[in-house]
DOTORMI-456928 format. One line per 4 residues: for each residue x, y, z of N, C-alpha, C. Coordinates in steps of 0.001 Angstrom, whole numbers, always signed. Layout:
DOTORMI-456928
X Y Z X Y Z X Y Z  ... .
***
This chain:
DOTORMI-456928
+15251 -55637 +18010 +16704 -55506 +18417 +17648 -56131 +17520  +17148 -56965 +16582 +18114 -57590 +15596 +17988 -57098 +14240  +17125 -56099 +13971 +16909 -55512 +12682 +17605 -54204 +12721  +18643 -53939 +11791 +19271 -52642 +11810 +18305 -51538 +11521 .
+18539 -50447 +12229 +17679 -49232 +12068 +18039 -48558 +10815  +17083 -47949 +10062 +17262 -47270 +8917 +17074 -45802 +9071  +17997 -44913 +8733 +17797 -43517 +8939 +16938 -42983 +7872  +15948 -42424 +8272 +14933 -41885 +7456 +14777 -40238 +7706 .
+14336 -39485 +6537 +14176 -38062 +6855 +13119 -37797 +7877  +13467 -36675 +8728 +12541 -36475 +9763 +11267 -35986 +9146  +10275 -36618 +9639 +8845 -36284 +9059 +7996 -36063 +10275  +7058 -35183 +10232 +6155 -34936 +11361 +5138 -36017 +11372 .
+4641 -36453 +12530 +3587 -37506 +12604 +2313 -36933 +11967  +1573 -37798 +11276 +488 -37353 +10447 -568 -36620 +11411  -875 -37203 +12576 -1842 -36593 +13452 -1441 -35222 +13845  -139 -34978 +14028 +289 -33646 +14393 +32 -32678 +13243 .
+395 -33170 +12036 +100 -32239 +10921 -1414 -31891 +10822  -2284 -32895 +11143 -3743 -32531 +11096 -4185 -31533 +12101  -3609 -31709 +13390 -3924 -30769 +14483 -3412 -29391 +14131  -2287 -29262 +13622 -1746 -27962 +13313 -2448 -27340 +12083 .
-2769 -28149 +11150 -3577 -27684 +10013 -4903 -27170 +10294  -5554 -27854 +11394 -6810 -27482 +11841 -6838 -26086 +12515  -5710 -25976 +13428 -5587 -24716 +14211 -5300 -23449 +13182  -4473 -23735 +12146 -4227 -22676 +11321 -5354 -22368 +10414 .
-6132 -23406 +10001 -7376 -22992 +9305 -8300 -22202 +10108  -8470 -22376 +11428 -9269 -21532 +12285 -8621 -20221 +12348  -7443 -20069 +12567 -6639 -18691 +12724 -6768 -17916 +11383  -6773 -18602 +10209 -6779 -17977 +8904 -8061 -17031 +8834 .
-9204 -17391 +9348 -10371 -16633 +9281 -10277 -15310 +9899  -9355 -15189 +10903 -9276 -14076 +11650 -8068 -13147 +11325  -7283 -13596 +10313 -6085 -12803 +9977 -6126 -12269 +8551  -5441 -11239 +8266 -5298 -10753 +6841 -4542 -11911 +6030 .
-4683 -11915 +4689 -4138 -12891 +3879 -2592 -13034 +4101  -1830 -11855 +4104 -446 -12107 +4187 +72 -12766 +5513  -654 -12465 +6634 -278 -13031 +7888 -782 -14508 +7870  -1903 -14851 +7231 -2353 -16140 +7264 -1373 -16991 +6410 .
-922 -16522 +5296 +64 -17228 +4489 +1353 -17437 +5263  +1829 -16435 +5931 +3029 -16608 +6787 +2804 -17601 +7930  +1590 -17685 +8429 +1388 -18652 +9557 +1351 -20099 +9039  +777 -20233 +7857 +737 -21568 +7200 +2151 -21972 +6889 .
+3023 -21168 +6428 +4376 -21487 +6252 +5155 -21777 +7452  +4910 -21063 +8410 +5609 -21313 +9734 +5167 -22649 +10291  +3804 -22912 +10211 +3310 -24143 +10844 +3980 -25428 +10029  +4200 -25227 +8732 +4697 -26384 +7955 +6228 -26513 +8471 .
+6937 -25394 +8505 +8338 -25511 +8823 +8521 -26044 +10162  +7766 -25383 +11169 +7926 -25874 +12522 +7576 -27257 +12831  +6492 -27723 +12050 +6162 -29119 +12227 +7313 -30098 +11847  +7906 -29630 +10673 +8943 -30491 +10019 +10148 -30557 +10919 .
+10646 -29293 +11397 +11819 -29110 +12039 +11639 -29831 +13528  +10450 -29701 +14129 +10404 -30080 +15497 +9881 -31526 +15540  +9742 -32303 +14375 +9336 -33636 +14397 +10183 -34582 +15290  +11507 -34651 +15157 +12232 -35435 +16021 +12021 -35173 +17531 .
+11888 -33837 +17910 +11753 -33631 +19355 +10279 -34024 +19766  +9322 -33836 +18804 +7939 -34260 +19105 +7777 -35744 +19382  +8565 -36475 +18492 +8486 -37995 +18678 +9080 -38410 +20018  +10154 -37816 +20448 +10817 -38071 +21634 +9878 -37789 +22798 .
+9198 -36710 +22754 +8244 -36318 +23763 +7031 -37306 +23831  +6595 -37696 +22623 +5450 -38703 +22717 +6037 -40068 +23319  +7272 -40368 +23020 +7840 -41627 +23671 +7815 -41507 +25190  +8386 -40371 +25668 +8457 -40196 +27041 +7032 -40192 +27681 .
+6085 -39659 +27119 +4665 -39731 +27663 +4136 -41116 +27609  +4426 -41864 +26561 +3880 -43234 +26540 +4574 -44105 +27604  +5875 -43884 +27836 +6578 -44728 +28801 +6168 -44417 +30216  +5967 -43052 +30432 +5403 -42629 +31677 +4005 -43198 +31941 .
+3232 -43196 +30879 +1870 -43791 +31015 +1814 -45147 +31376  +2628 -45932 +30742 +2763 -47383 +31072 +3241 -47624 +32450  +4216 -46849 +32792 +4755 -46831 +34222 +3659 -46669 +35264  +2920 -45606 +35088 +1830 -45141 +35928 +779 -46276 +36003 .
+486 -46826 +34890 -571 -47878 +34800 -78 -49078 +35672  +1205 -49485 +35474 +1624 -50576 +36212 +1681 -50306 +37675  +2106 -49116 +38053 +2138 -48772 +39515 +668 -48767 +40039  -256 -48282 +39244 -1682 -48307 +39692 -2116 -49797 +39980 .
-1777 -50673 +39062 -2112 -52086 +39243 -1610 -52586 +40494  -326 -52261 +40775 +257 -52802 +42065 -369 -52257 +43174  -613 -50959 +43288 -1293 -50368 +44328 -2675 -50850 +44574  -3424 -51172 +43474 -4804 -51724 +43597 -4745 -53033 +44159 .
-3741 -53827 +43793 -3640 -55222 +44388 -3597 -55128 +46011  -2701 -54179 +46405 -2458 -54046 +47927 -3630 -53425 +48586  -4261 -52360 +47837 -5404 -51589 +48508 -6638 -52526 +48624  -6891 -53334 +47651 -8039 -54166 +47756 -7755 -55298 +48711 .
-6507 -55714 +48786 -6198 -56827 +49721 -6451 -56381 +51142  -6529 -55048 +51525 -6766 -54718 +52811 -8196 -54994 +53383  -9110 -54940 +52359 -10558 -55245 +52658 -11144 -56367 +52116  -10330 -57191 +51213 -10714 -58307 +50550 -9786 -59493 +50701 .
-10199 -60645 +51008 -9349 -61737 +51193 -9063 -62410 +49721  -7889 -62346 +49379 -7532 -63087 +48022 -7460 -64623 +48286  -8112 -65321 +47482 -7958 -66844 +47597 -7182 -67280 +46166  -6288 -68035 +46303 -5376 -68426 +45193 -5772 -69926 +44699 .
-5992 -69979 +43419 -6268 -71326 +42909 -6090 -71309 +41433  -5994 -72628 +40819 -5835 -72721 +39432 -6499 -73959 +38945  -6858 -73871 +37645 -7514 -75038 +36940 -7063 -75016 +35529  -6993 -76057 +34880 -6627 -76133 +33492 -7207 -77303 +32796 .
-7532 -77177 +31546 -8029 -78306 +30733 -6804 -79141 +30272  -5678 -78438 +29824 -4529 -79083 +29167 -3335 -79338 +30037  -3105 -78510 +31349 -1959 -78537 +31946 -2183 -79224 +33283  -1189 -80175 +33659 -1309 -80799 +34975 -419 -79899 +35941 .
-309 -80311 +37199 +305 -79559 +38275 +1788 -79357 +37927  +2474 -80334 +37448 +3948 -80239 +37144 +4166 -79177 +36103  +3311 -79117 +35016 +3496 -78135 +33934 +3189 -76676 +34533  +2199 -76594 +35249 +1825 -75196 +35847 +2956 -74814 +36702 .
+3491 -75681 +37511 +4691 -75452 +38398 +5895 -74989 +37513  +6041 -75602 +36339 +7194 -75148 +35508 +6944 -73822 +34938  +5712 -73520 +34500 +5400 -72147 +33996 +5601 -71095 +35048  +5102 -71369 +36207 +5093 -70343 +37280 +6564 -70141 +37828 .
+7380 -71190 +37730 +8769 -71147 +38181 +9595 -70190 +37137  +9230 -70383 +35821 +9868 -69501 +34783 +9493 -68084 +35008  +8180 -67843 +35268 +7685 -66476 +35363 +8236 -65803 +36635  +8297 -66491 +37793 +8624 -65808 +39065 +10011 -65947 +39561 .
+10856 -66786 +39004 +12137 -66950 +39553 +12975 -65680 +39640  +12941 -64759 +38549 +13750 -63447 +38739 +13318 -62638 +39856  +12010 -62480 +40057 +11515 -61653 +41188 +11752 -62199 +42586  +11749 -63584 +42589 +12037 -64252 +43884 +13512 -64087 +44195 .
+14369 -64221 +43245 +15753 -64006 +43414 +16205 -62615 +43716  +15509 -61751 +43071 +15948 -60261 +43213 +15385 -59671 +44517  +14164 -59966 +44874 +13602 -59334 +45980 +13471 -60240 +47303  +14130 -61401 +47052 +14110 -62370 +48275 +12713 -62572 +48796 .
+11729 -62885 +47850 +10422 -63259 +48204 +10291 -64740 +48469  +9270 -65124 +49242 +9007 -66548 +49571 +8532 -67152 +48207  +9243 -68318 +47915 +8780 -69014 +46791 +7658 -70063 +47063  +7576 -71020 +45996 +6570 -72059 +46186 +7136 -73405 +45674 .
+6509 -74377 +46131 +6882 -75745 +45732 +5905 -76391 +44830  +6297 -77534 +44342 +5278 -78326 +43607 +4150 -78788 +44388  +4382 -78938 +45750 +3333 -79390 +46639 +2304 -78167 +46829  +2832 -76991 +46750 +2038 -75849 +46940 +1108 -75597 +45772 .
+1721 -75937 +44673 +779 -75734 +43415 -260 -76882 +43430  +50 -78000 +43728 -951 -79152 +43730 -2044 -78802 +44851  -1595 -78207 +45934 -2587 -77812 +46987 -3556 -76777 +46591  -3041 -75847 +45536 -3924 -74625 +45233 -4770 -75038 +44019 .
-4865 -76355 +43647 -5631 -76800 +42587 -7167 -76616 +43091  -8062 -76171 +42122 -9485 -75779 +42716 -10248 -76981 +43058  -9708 -78154 +42729 -10452 -79354 +43322 -10263 -79546 +44756  -9239 -78792 +45312 -9021 -78922 +46744 -9673 -77589 +47382 .
-9596 -77701 +48682 -10183 -76541 +49538 -9049 -75441 +49515  -9458 -74323 +49011 -8456 -73135 +48927 -8365 -72275 +50016  -7179 -72146 +50589 -7065 -71237 +51824 -6625 -69814 +51414  -7060 -68910 +52032 -6884 -67372 +51798 -5462 -67090 +52338 .
-4915 -67896 +53204 -3547 -67410 +53726 -2462 -67279 +52653  -2630 -68031 +51569 -1609 -68059 +50513 -1833 -66785 +49645  -2892 -66004 +49678 -2956 -64847 +48839 -1961 -63824 +48939  -1519 -63522 +50158 -540 -62340 +50261 +841 -62804 +49511 .
+1189 -64053 +49594 +2474 -64381 +48943 +2296 -64165 +47365  +1143 -64467 +46826 +987 -64358 +45419 +907 -62890 +45045  +227 -62040 +45817 +207 -60620 +45561 +1597 -60068 +45565  +2527 -60407 +46518 +3862 -59969 +46422 +4479 -60429 +45180 .
+4352 -61627 +44688 +4938 -62157 +43547 +4432 -61346 +42198  +3170 -61076 +42193 +2586 -60375 +41077 +3096 -58949 +41081  +3127 -58338 +42313 +3565 -56918 +42306 +5091 -56729 +41942  +5945 -57748 +42536 +7309 -57706 +42174 +7623 -57948 +40734 .
+6808 -58871 +40103 +6971 -59107 +38804 +6593 -57893 +37860  +5495 -57243 +38158 +5108 -55881 +37496 +6230 -55048 +37757  +6832 -54867 +38823 +7829 -53799 +39042 +9043 -54204 +38208  +9435 -55480 +38144 +10506 -55929 +37445 +10418 -55779 +36050 .
+9250 -56293 +35405 +9043 -56275 +34003 +8551 -55136 +33403  +7860 -54302 +34062 +7138 -53177 +33436 +7740 -51772 +34117  +7641 -51558 +35358 +7972 -50262 +35984 +9323 -49933 +35842  +10389 -50704 +36083 +11616 -50451 +36023 +12151 -50197 +34492 .
+11801 -51208 +33620 +12159 -50842 +32164 +11592 -49658 +31673  +10297 -49259 +31983 +9599 -48132 +31517 +10279 -46856 +32125  +10642 -46888 +33361 +11350 -45899 +34039 +12632 -45502 +33349  +13425 -46622 +33031 +14741 -46540 +32310 +14407 -45798 +30940 .
+13423 -46253 +30184 +13096 -45824 +28874 +12646 -44301 +29008  +11916 -43948 +30038 +11460 -42691 +30121 +12520 -41657 +30458  +13400 -42100 +31243 +14549 -41336 +31559 +15441 -41068 +30384  +15650 -42074 +29500 +16344 -41898 +28290 +15674 -41013 +27407 .
+14341 -41135 +27233 +13515 -40264 +26451 +13748 -38728 +26889  +13699 -38589 +28238 +13768 -37342 +28785 +15074 -36576 +28502  +16216 -37509 +28491 +17501 -37091 +28227 +17641 -36595 +26850  +16990 -37431 +25871 +17095 -37152 +24454 +16238 -35826 +24263 .
+15076 -35658 +24862 +14272 -34554 +24728 +15027 -33198 +25163  +15744 -33394 +26292 +16563 -32097 +26691 +17659 -31809 +25716  +18186 -32821 +25283 +19298 -32667 +24254 +18775 -32081 +22945  +17722 -32441 +22421 +17203 -32001 +21256 +16556 -30490 +21491 .
+16033 -30266 +22710 +15531 -28915 +22983 +16599 -27887 +22891  +17794 -28408 +23547 +18996 -27388 +23640 +19780 -27310 +22189  +19520 -28171 +21269 +20128 -28123 +20048 +19111 -28247 +18894  +18128 -27311 +18999 +17136 -27362 +18007 +17644 -26988 +16637 .
+17187 -27628 +15582 +17886 -27553 +14328 +17503 -26096 +13457  +17884 -25043 +14103 +17788 -23807 +13566 +19289 -23103 +13518  +19756 -22938 +12272 +21170 -22335 +12356 +21083 -20804 +12259  +21314 -20122 +13495 +21101 -18745 +13511 +22240 -17929 +12807 .
+23174 -18705 +12257 +24203 -18064 +11549 +23785 -17880 +9992  +22585 -18460 +9643 +22075 -18322 +8326 +21846 -16814 +8022  +21926 -16492 +6703 +21696 -15034 +6266 +20443 -14518 +6733  +19401 -15310 +6637 +18095 -14780 +6988 +18163 -14258 +8433 .
+18556 -15168 +9346 +18657 -14806 +10687 +19646 -13640 +11079  +20687 -13574 +10355 +21555 -12470 +10419 +21031 -11200 +10096  +20233 -11354 +9054 +19516 -10136 +8580 +18573 -9589 +9754  +17784 -10454 +10246 +16910 -10073 +11415 +17658 -9588 +12561 .
+18772 -10210 +12945 +19541 -9730 +14063 +20119 -8262 +13689  +20564 -8010 +12509 +20968 -6870 +12205 +19887 -5700 +12384  +18648 -6152 +12195 +17554 -5165 +12366 +17284 -4764 +13819  +17198 -5829 +14657 +16774 -5580 +16088 +17940 -5348 +17051 .
+19131 -5584 +16649 +20256 -5156 +17612 +21437 -4833 +16796  +22419 -4029 +17339 +23720 -3650 +16794 +24636 -4725 +17153  +25159 -5359 +16078 +26175 -6336 +16324 +27275 -6230 +15308  +28295 -7146 +15334 +29376 -7025 +14328 +28668 -7249 +12922 .
+29170 -6445 +12009 +28651 -6461 +10564 +28948 -7724 +9937  +27903 -8414 +9353 +28030 -9562 +8646 +28658 -9304 +7248  +29324 -10256 +6703 +29961 -10027 +5364 +29412 -10955 +4396  +29100 -10337 +3160 +28729 -11150 +1935 +29945 -11286 +1084 .
+30511 -12435 +820 +31641 -12676 +65 +31150 -12979 -1444  +31656 -12226 -2485 +31219 -12342 -3729 +32286 -12794 -4704  +32173 -13905 -5380 +33191 -14287 -6421 +32646 -14121 -7801  +33030 -13107 -8554 +32520 -13038 -9886 +33244 -13966 -10794 .
+32471 -14402 -11825 +33099 -15389 -12876 +33028 -14759 -14143  +34041 -14502 -14797 +34100 -13900 -16158 +33307 -12547 -16149  +33392 -11764 -15056 +32502 -10632 -15081 +33388 -9458 -14448  +33481 -8353 -15147 +34169 -7216 -14736 +33097 -6324 -14145 .
+33273 -5822 -12855 +32367 -5027 -12172 +32839 -3589 -12144  +31943 -2740 -12733 +32296 -1258 -12773 +31878 -674 -11507  +32146 +596 -11401 +31842 +1324 -10197 +30356 +1415 -9809  +29603 +1547 -10757 +28101 +1629 -10450 +27642 +196 -9846 .
+28015 -794 -10527 +27494 -2109 -10133 +28160 -2586 -8817  +29387 -2058 -8546 +30059 -2376 -7281 +29199 -1866 -6154  +28893 -533 -6311 +28143 +151 -5289 +26741 -533 -5083  +26097 -876 -6149 +24802 -1517 -6031 +24964 -2928 -5528 .
+25948 -3504 -5637 +26221 -4919 -5081 +26278 -4872 -3663  +26905 -3766 -3152 +26969 -3603 -1553 +25470 -3307 -1067  +24665 -2715 -1923 +23221 -2513 -1479 +22429 -3851 -1514  +22815 -4791 -2523 +22163 -6093 -2497 +22615 -6879 -1248 .
+23842 -6755 -950 +24416 -7358 +392 +23534 -6922 +1598  +23203 -5653 +1597 +22424 -5085 +2783 +20990 -5603 +2704  +20518 -5849 +1489 +19108 -6362 +1271 +19021 -7778 +1699  +20292 -8529 +1613 +20222 -9966 +1928 +20507 -10228 +3333 .
+21438 -9559 +3932 +21847 -9898 +5305 +21863 -8714 +6341  +21209 -7630 +5969 +20945 -6604 +6987 +21649 -5308 +6699  +21229 -4286 +7360 +21740 -2935 +7021 +23254 -2786 +7477  +23772 -3590 +8330 +25195 -3468 +8775 +26093 -4301 +7922 .
+25610 -4843 +6769 +26395 -5837 +5939 +27570 -5150 +5326  +28560 -5906 +5091 +29791 -5501 +4453 +29939 -6397 +3193  +30508 -5813 +2137 +30772 -6558 +863 +32123 -6907 +899  +32524 -8194 +447 +33866 -8566 +257 +33908 -9113 -1173 .
+34423 -8147 -2082 +34361 -8562 -3488 +35698 -9133 -3824  +35709 -10484 -4266 +36936 -11111 -4624 +37273 -10862 -6051  +38548 -11099 -6455 +38956 -10900 -7932 +38125 -11868 -8792  +37857 -11400 -9889 +37038 -12116 -10915 +37875 -13377 -11377 .
+37202 -14466 -11547 +37751 -15742 -12079 +37567 -15585 -13597  +38589 -15724 -14307 +38532 -15612 -15758 +37958 -16964 -16354  +37325 -16813 -17572 +36695 -17845 -18205 +37635 -19019 -18506  +37439 -20245 -18026 +38156 -21295 -18210 +39322 -21555 -17199 .
+39505 -20564 -16256 +40438 -20651 -15201 +40030 -21676 -14190  +40988 -22287 -13352 +40774 -23194 -12347 +40216 -22474 -11171  +39024 -22722 -10703 +38551 -21945 -9510 +39249 -22391 -8169  +39835 -23538 -8000 +40353 -24053 -6854 +41615 -23148 -6309 .
+42290 -22598 -7247 +43422 -21757 -6747 +43008 -20466 -6106  +41813 -19830 -6676 +41428 -18590 -6147 +40634 -18789 -4760  +40012 -19898 -4680 +39272 -20218 -3439 +40204 -20621 -2351  +41449 -21195 -2635 +42290 -21555 -1669 +42826 -20414 -955 .
+42746 -19141 -1629 +43389 -17896 -1030 +42444 -17287 -26  +41191 -17783 +172 +40167 -17153 +973 +39628 -18080 +1919  +39871 -17928 +3179 +39355 -18948 +4191 +37813 -18988 +4133  +37204 -20196 +3975 +35922 -20367 +3882 +35066 -20369 +5095 .
+35754 -20533 +6192 +35068 -20768 +7569 +35150 -19510 +8435  +35376 -18192 +7926 +35467 -17030 +8779 +34165 -16912 +9317  +34124 -16505 +10674 +32856 -16508 +11384 +32046 -15288 +10989  +32792 -14249 +10442 +31941 -13045 +10038 +31311 -13148 +8553 .
+31701 -14198 +7881 +31069 -14468 +6566 +29746 -15144 +6656  +28698 -14361 +6446 +27366 -14843 +6553 +26823 -15530 +5334  +27367 -14980 +4148 +26784 -15525 +2860 +27959 -15483 +1819  +28134 -16489 +1055 +29010 -16396 -201 +28078 -16482 -1456 .
+28464 -15635 -2447 +27762 -15566 -3655 +28639 -15830 -4890  +28154 -16641 -5950 +28783 -16588 -7179 +28024 -15610 -8095  +28742 -14686 -8676 +28151 -13664 -9512 +28414 -13935 -11005  +27353 -14168 -11769 +27451 -14428 -13172 +26766 -13399 -14052 .
+27123 -13269 -15224 +26476 -12411 -16190 +25333 -13058 -16931  +24243 -12564 -17001 +23199 -13248 -17815 +23475 -13438 -19291  +24318 -12575 -19751 +24665 -12733 -21094 +25476 -13926 -21436  +26113 -14458 -20494 +26923 -15738 -20738 +26056 -16896 -20800 .
+26326 -17912 -21536 +25629 -19150 -21632 +26332 -20135 -20673  +25548 -20653 -19658 +26167 -21522 -18590 +26654 -22844 -19195  +27870 -23295 -18896 +28641 -24416 -19197 +29013 -25245 -18144  +28767 -26541 -18192 +29008 -27482 -17141 +30568 -27427 -16746 .
+31314 -27454 -17859 +32803 -27523 -17517 +33382 -26178 -16958  +32716 -25083 -17096 +33311 -23828 -16584 +32486 -23293 -15513  +31330 -22855 -15760 +30442 -22253 -14659 +30028 -23365 -13730  +29796 -24595 -14181 +29328 -25652 -13265 +30502 -26083 -12232 .
+31660 -26153 -12847 +32870 -26537 -11908 +33024 -25437 -10898  +32834 -24162 -11345 +32974 -23059 -10440 +32040 -23121 -9341  +30811 -23391 -9662 +29668 -23639 -8597 +29992 -24731 -7730  +30478 -25825 -8183 +30807 -27003 -7432 +31842 -26742 -6400 .
+32840 -26066 -6891 +34047 -25613 -5882 +33427 -24799 -4796  +32590 -23772 -5114 +32144 -22948 -4075 +31223 -23621 -3078  +30484 -24547 -3696 +29486 -25274 -2785 +30329 -26119 -1746  +31354 -26598 -2174 +32165 -27432 -1129 +32883 -26492 -265 .
+33223 -25233 -678 +33853 -24404 +257 +33026 -23658 +1215  +31635 -23526 +837 +30742 -22695 +1751 +29386 -23574 +1684  +29348 -24744 +2269 +28105 -25529 +2156 +26934 -24846 +3008  +25822 -24762 +2214 +24586 -24280 +2811 +24555 -22750 +2973 .
+25642 -22023 +2457 +25542 -20645 +2539 +25954 -19932 +1227  +25561 -20664 +135 +25833 -20074 -1192 +24726 -19846 -1989  +24666 -18661 -2705 +23697 -18338 -3692 +24416 -17977 -4967  +23740 -18103 -6030 +24153 -17760 -7423 +23413 -16511 -7840 .
+24160 -15273 -7861 +23574 -14065 -8403 +23867 -14062 -9933  +22784 -13837 -10485 +22833 -13601 -12068 +22471 -12317 -12375  +23278 -11429 -12886 +22970 -10007 -13141 +22398 -9920 -14579  +21352 -9294 -14788 +20705 -9153 -16079 +20985 -7837 -16782 .
+21638 -6917 -16088 +21669 -5484 -16566 +22390 -5330 -17908  +23558 -6029 -17934 +24208 -6051 -19253 +23531 -6666 -20424  +22761 -7742 -20087 +22097 -8523 -21114 +20763 -7514 -21634  +20274 -6877 -20711 +19107 -6067 -21000 +19604 -4916 -21922 .
+20774 -4428 -21739 +21308 -3394 -22646 +21511 -3871 -23945  +21983 -5121 -24039 +22224 -5738 -25308 +21108 -6166 -26212  +20050 -6623 -25620 +18934 -7042 -26297 +18006 -5863 -26598  +17997 -4796 -25812 +17099 -3764 -25954 +15645 -3994 -25723 .
+14839 -3110 -26441 +13318 -3304 -26147 +12761 -3700 -27415  +13446 -4285 -28344 +12823 -4711 -29670 +11918 -5883 -29483  +11101 -6266 -30514 +10312 -7321 -30499 +10803 -8728 -30119  +10234 -9408 -29284 +10780 -10652 -28857 +11864 -10621 -27803 .
+12218 -9415 -27386 +13337 -9255 -26349 +12927 -9837 -24985  +11563 -9652 -24659 +11078 -10088 -23339 +11229 -11528 -23233  +10759 -12368 -24382 +10765 -13764 -24502 +12241 -14337 -24317  +13217 -13655 -25075 +14505 -13975 -24966 +15173 -13907 -23571 .
+14840 -12782 -22942 +15288 -12634 -21452 +14789 -13730 -20564  +13441 -13988 -20739 +12793 -15027 -19949 +13476 -16464 -20158  +13709 -16617 -21474 +14316 -18003 -21772 +15773 -18082 -21209  +16544 -16973 -21254 +17887 -16911 -20670 +17809 -17188 -19152 .
+16861 -16524 -18539 +16650 -16566 -17048 +16269 -18033 -16695  +15337 -18743 -17427 +15070 -20004 -17142 +16304 -21006 -17320  +17076 -20546 -18297 +18193 -21556 -18524 +19098 -21533 -17403  +19410 -20313 -16840 +20322 -20121 -15726 +19676 -20849 -14457 .
+18474 -20628 -14270 +17758 -21307 -13178 +17912 -22848 -13152  +17666 -23372 -14296 +17774 -24857 -14520 +19180 -25240 -14236  +20144 -24615 -14818 +21555 -24906 -14603 +21978 -24942 -13177  +21616 -23811 -12385 +22026 -23722 -11065 +21332 -24860 -10218 .
+20050 -25080 -10522 +19409 -26133 -9775 +20000 -27487 -9991  +20566 -27860 -11214 +21244 -28984 -11410 +22550 -29136 -10553  +23187 -28004 -10225 +24257 -27985 -9383 +23885 -27609 -7861  +22570 -27877 -7592 +21990 -27744 -6154 +22407 -26416 -5552 .
+22311 -25224 -6313 +22509 -23892 -5892 +21360 -23105 -6293  +20718 -22332 -5392 +19645 -21376 -5804 +20003 -20286 -6528  +19358 -20013 -7633 +19811 -18928 -8480 +18819 -17690 -8223  +19470 -16505 -8030 +18711 -15366 -7681 +19049 -14291 -8902 .
+18078 -13895 -9592 +18199 -12834 -10544 +18334 -11478 -9944  +19426 -10806 -10294 +19510 -9360 -9933 +19733 -8451 -11106  +19585 -7101 -10759 +19922 -6113 -11669 +20731 -5122 -10942  +22042 -5180 -11302 +22991 -4330 -10419 +22966 -2909 -10981 .
+22073 -2427 -11802 +21882 -1053 -12075 +20598 -593 -11408  +19604 -1363 -11160 +18312 -1099 -10463 +18265 -2225 -9453  +18921 -2236 -8236 +18982 -3358 -7359 +17639 -3644 -6721  +16730 -2736 -6584 +15417 -2914 -5955 +14323 -3652 -6770 .
+14774 -3861 -8011 +13826 -4492 -8988 +13453 -5871 -8481  +14436 -6606 -7965 +14126 -7935 -7665 +14225 -8250 -6014  +13677 -7420 -5308 +13726 -7467 -3800 +13071 -8810 -3358  +11880 -9072 -4083 +11289 -10371 -3537 +12008 -11540 -3957 .
+12756 -11489 -5073 +13740 -12515 -5511 +14874 -12859 -4527  +15354 -11825 -3856 +16375 -11926 -2824 +15754 -12539 -1525  +14558 -12208 -1188 +13850 -12844 -55 +13674 -14255 -199  +13279 -14686 -1485 +13135 -16035 -1818 +14447 -16738 -1739 .
+15504 -16246 -2119 +16806 -16854 -2005 +17257 -17021 -575  +16952 -16143 +353 +17200 -16361 +1695 +16381 -17535 +2271  +15111 -17481 +1865 +14286 -18662 +2344 +14789 -20013 +1876  +15286 -20013 +600 +15906 -21387 +180 +16977 -21838 +922 .
+17765 -21002 +1353 +19050 -21244 +2071 +18521 -21813 +3405  +17561 -21164 +4107 +17118 -21627 +5308 +16474 -23103 +5225  +15762 -23326 +4155 +15240 -24712 +3873 +16261 -25770 +3694  +17321 -25307 +2963 +18397 -26252 +2647 +19153 -26789 +3834 .
+19037 -26028 +5031 +19800 -26427 +6108 +18859 -27391 +7073 .
***
């Protein structure tokens, strides 16, 4: 109670991880490899996301168990007392009657005051010493004292804690940490039901979009957030221009905007003062819903198919990935002349957004 709590990342309990891993391993033998891989990923994500709810449920179970254990002890005291005579006595090597009386007074004063039970005196304690003849008539009084103390010290606090855990469990169950506005879920919703079209908002940086690339960019939007997706292509930001002015003209919290993308040309060399500032502004404007699209089509036309061109392309792609990672934005390589070339890359980009939330 006197040590401040430290907020720690939600982690699943180790034993839950082992249980789920064991079940998944068993299921793997019965499933094709793609389904088994998906099951493993789902188990990891679900365990991590449901860890706070699982901990609250375990707390509730522990409190209820302690409460029931104490109630069972109380009932057993009374049930056995029906057929058995309790005889009360005490003995001690180190304590005398006055000291035993002080200890018992400390223990039983709350329950005596709260439930108006019959108390005891120093004379009663002296009379119950085992060197004297012990009477069974005093047993009922002490059964009531023990039962009342268990009720006061164990049952009622555990009941309060169990109710509090149940309230937290209900709250976490109703607010499970899955953001259904994420592009991945908007894409699924677009497949299974007809709803208002989601919008992918694109901010090109020092990049002029021709008609063919504009058309294929709309196709990329559909691959990312569903067949009903619409493309909102914003005016390009010039090299060295302040991005804040352009972003201020576009509301960032529109409900139909499912995804915001910064569009770069792979031909450009990323710079912290220009491309980096642009990404940082977009990250603040659309937290958790930003991807960096890096188009390779113009760079492929420039380097051609000559010797060493493949390694140059991979080096440039790695450079952009590392740069975007430094700015905490996932980079997705696209080809706006052949948009289906990086379909898997687009799916990984959606998955990264889901994990970031």
